[in-house]
C-alpha positions in Angstrom: 0.0 0.0 0.0 1.5 3.4 -1.0 1.3 6.1 1.5 -0.2 9.4 0.5 3.3 11.0 0.9 4.7 8.7 -1.9 1.8 9.6 -4.2 2.3 13.3 -3.5 6.1 12.9 -4.2 5.3 11.4 -7.6 2.9 14.1 -8.5 5.3 16.8 -7.4 8.1 15.3 -9.5 5.8 15.0 -12.5 4.5 18.5 -12.2 8.0 19.9 -12.1 8.9 17.8 -15.1 5.9 19.1 -17.0 7.0 22.7 -16.3 10.5 22.0 -17.6 9.2 20.4 -20.8 6.8 23.4 -21.4 9.8 25.7 -20.9 11.8 23.7 -23.5 14.5 22.8 -20.9 14.2 19.0 -21.3 14.0 18.8 -25.1 11.1 18.2 -27.5 7.8 16.6 -26.6 8.4 13.3 -28.3 5.9 10.6 -27.8 6.9 7.4 -26.0 5.2 4.3 -27.6 6.7 1.2 -26.1 7.1 -1.9 -28.2 6.3 -4.2 -25.2 8.1 -5.7 -22.3 8.6 -9.0 -20.5 5.2 -8.8 -18.9 2.9 -7.7 -21.7 4.9 -9.2 -24.6 5.3 -7.8 -28.1 2.6 -5.3 -27.9 2.7 -1.6 -28.8 1.4 0.4 -25.8 1.2 4.0 -24.7 0.9 5.3 -21.1 0.0 8.5 -19.3 0.8 9.6 -15.8 -0.9 7.4 -13.2 -3.3 9.1 -10.7 -2.9 12.5 -12.4 -4.9 11.3 -15.5 -7.1 8.8 -13.7 -10.6 10.2 -13.1 -11.8 7.4 -10.8 -8.8 6.0 -8.8 -9.9 6.9 -5.3 -9.9 3.2 -4.2 -7.1 1.8 -6.4 -4.3 4.4 -6.3 -2.9 3.0 -3.1 -1.7 -0.2 -4.8 -1.1 1.2 -8.3 1.8 -0.7 -9.7 2.9 2.2 -11.9 3.5 4.5 -9.0 6.3 2.1 -8.0 7.7 2.3 -11.5 7.5 6.1 -11.4 9.4 6.3 -8.2 11.9 3.6 -8.9 13.0 4.2 -12.4 14.3 7.6 -13.5 13.1 7.4 -17.1 9.4 6.6 -16.4 8.1 10.0 -15.2 9.6 11.9 -18.2 8.1 9.4 -20.6 4.7 9.5 -19.0 4.8 13.3 -18.7 5.6 13.8 -22.4 2.7 11.6 -23.4 0.4 13.3 -21.0 1.3 16.8 -22.2 0.9 15.7 -25.8 -2.5 14.1 -25.1 -3.8 17.2 -23.2 -2.2 20.1 -25.1 -1.3 18.7 -28.5 -3.9 16.1 -29.0 -3.9 16.1 -32.8 -0.1 15.4 -32.8 -0.5 12.7 -30.1 -3.0 10.7 -32.1 -1.2 11.3 -35.4 1.9 9.7 -34.0 0.0 6.7 -32.6 -1.6 6.3 -36.0 1.8 6.5 -37.6 3.2 3.9 -35.3 0.4 1.5 -36.1 0.8 2.1 -39.9 4.5 1.2 -39.6 3.9 -2.0 -37.7 4.2 -4.9 -40.0 3.5 -7.8 -37.6 2.4 -8.4 -34.0 -0.4 -5.9 -34.6 -1.6 -5.4 -31.1 -1.9 -2.2 -29.2 -2.7 -1.7 -25.5 -3.9 1.7 -24.4 -2.8 2.9 -21.0 -0.5 0.5 -19.2 -0.6 3.5 -16.9 -3.1 6.4 -17.0 -6.7 6.6 -18.2 -9.1 7.8 -20.9 -9.0 11.5 -20.4 -12.4 12.6 -21.8 -15.0 11.9 -24.4 -13.0 13.4 -27.3 -10.0 11.3 -26.3 -12.1 8.2 -26.3 -13.7 9.0 -29.7 -10.2 9.3 -31.1 -9.3 5.9 -29.7 -12.3 4.5 -31.5 -11.2 6.3 -34.7 -7.8 4.8 -34.6 -9.3 1.3 -34.2 -11.5 1.9 -37.2 -8.6 3.1 -39.3 -6.5 0.0 -38.4 -8.9 -3.0 -38.7 -6.0 -5.5 -38.9 -4.9 -4.5 -35.3 -6.3 -5.6 -32.0 -6.7 -2.8 -29.5 -7.7 -3.0 -25.9 -7.8 -0.9 -22.7 -8.8 -1.3 -19.1 -10.9 1.6 -17.7 -12.8 2.8 -14.6 -14.2 5.7 -16.6 -17.4 3.7 -17.0 -19.8 6.7 -17.5 -17.6 8.2 -20.1 -17.7 5.0 -22.2 -21.4 4.7 -21.6 -22.0 8.3 -22.7 -20.1 7.6 -25.9 -22.4 4.6 -26.6 -25.5 6.6 -25.6 -24.6 9.3 -28.2 -23.5 6.9 -31.0 -26.1 4.2 -31.2 -25.0 1.8 -28.5 -22.2 -0.7 -28.1 -22.2 -1.3 -31.9 -20.4 2.1 -32.1 -17.3 0.3 -30.7 -15.3 -1.5 -33.4 -14.9 -5.2 -32.9 -11.1 -4.8 -32.8 -11.3 -2.5 -29.8 -11.9 -4.3 -26.5 -13.0 -2.1 -23.7 -12.5 -3.9 -20.4 -14.4 -2.4 -17.4 -12.0 -2.6 -14.5 -13.8 -4.0 -11.4 -12.6 -3.0 -8.0 -13.3 -4.2 -4.5 -13.0 -2.9 -1.0 -12.5 -5.0 2.1 -15.1 -4.8 4.8 -14.4 -4.9 8.5 -15.2 -8.6 8.6 -12.6 -9.3 5.9 -15.0 -9.8 3.0 -14.2 -8.2 -0.4 -17.1 -6.3 -1.9 -17.3 -5.1 -5.5 -17.7 -1.3 -5.8 -20.9 -0.9 -8.0 -20.5 0.5 -11.5 -22.9 1.1 -14.3 -22.5 -1.3 -17.3 -25.7 -1.1 -19.3 -24.0 -2.2 -22.5 -22.5 -5.3 -21.0 -18.8 -4.6 -21.6 -16.4 -7.4 -20.5 -15.0 -7.0 -17.0 -11.4 -7.3 -15.7 -11.2 -8.1 -12.0 -8.4 -8.5 -9.5 -8.4 -11.5 -7.1 -7.0 -10.3 -3.8 -5.1 -12.5 -1.5 -7.5 -14.8 0.3 -10.2 -14.7 -2.3 -11.5 -17.8 -4.1 -10.8 -18.2 -7.8 -13.6 -16.7 -9.9 -14.7 -19.7 -12.0 -16.6 -17.6 -14.6 -13.6 -15.5 -15.6 -10.6 -16.2 -17.8 -7.4 -16.2 -15.7 -4.7 -13.8 -17.0 -1.6 -15.9 -17.7 0.6 -12.9 -17.0 1.9 -12.3 -20.5 -0.2 -10.9 -23.4 1.6 -13.0 -26.0 0.0 -16.1 -24.6 -3.5 -14.6 -25.1 -2.6 -13.3 -28.5 -1.7 -16.8 -29.6 -4.7 -18.5 -28.1 -7.2 -15.8 -29.1 -8.4 -15.5 -25.5 -8.4 -12.8 -22.8 -8.4 -9.1 -22.9 -7.4 -8.5 -26.5 -10.5 -10.4 -27.6 -12.9 -8.9 -25.0 -13.1 -11.9 -22.7 -14.0 -11.1 -19.1 -10.8 -11.9 -17.2 -9.0 -11.6 -13.8 -5.5 -11.5 -12.5 -4.1 -12.2 -9.1 -3.1 -9.2 -7.0 0.4 -8.0 -8.0 
């Protein structure tokens, strides 16, 4: 569990870094699109600053894995900050560069939105949808607690059919622990039946109705299961 002081330290460092980038003291605002890592496999992915871009992280920020990365590795905050500034202040360029990266990709055509960070607003989400439509040979997916924002987009655009089949929106389920030790799901509105991604906390029984995350996206890519294909899933707490 991260103490509030650690979260404030991360935000302070990120805010300082943002100021330096705006002043041109840390070089140009180049986007950071990762080609993958040992955990998620050979998957293009883009991230924003955790907590600072997460509109619904009251209950989960205390154990956010990316806070650890931001505090532990010197290159993480600058990369997250550049992406965040581009997404907020130079959005056309941000999505143009993501589009360009997808166009250049010749194989392993998978893209994960937001290993860290969140969908910023309705316009941002609409552009995610547009990217998916433009690249039908890709599989895109994201985990989000911005439920009402996604629901609003569907309300305004004819329902769930407005989401391309190659874009999997995984509604992130979260739980709180009661005084008697039980884990209770925090209610969220899911009228369109989006697949759910859950966390199994220590001491909980295995949810039999969900696909178990194997811990590497390459495995799901090869088996056509899990999050890239919109299958409700869960992972053990990590």
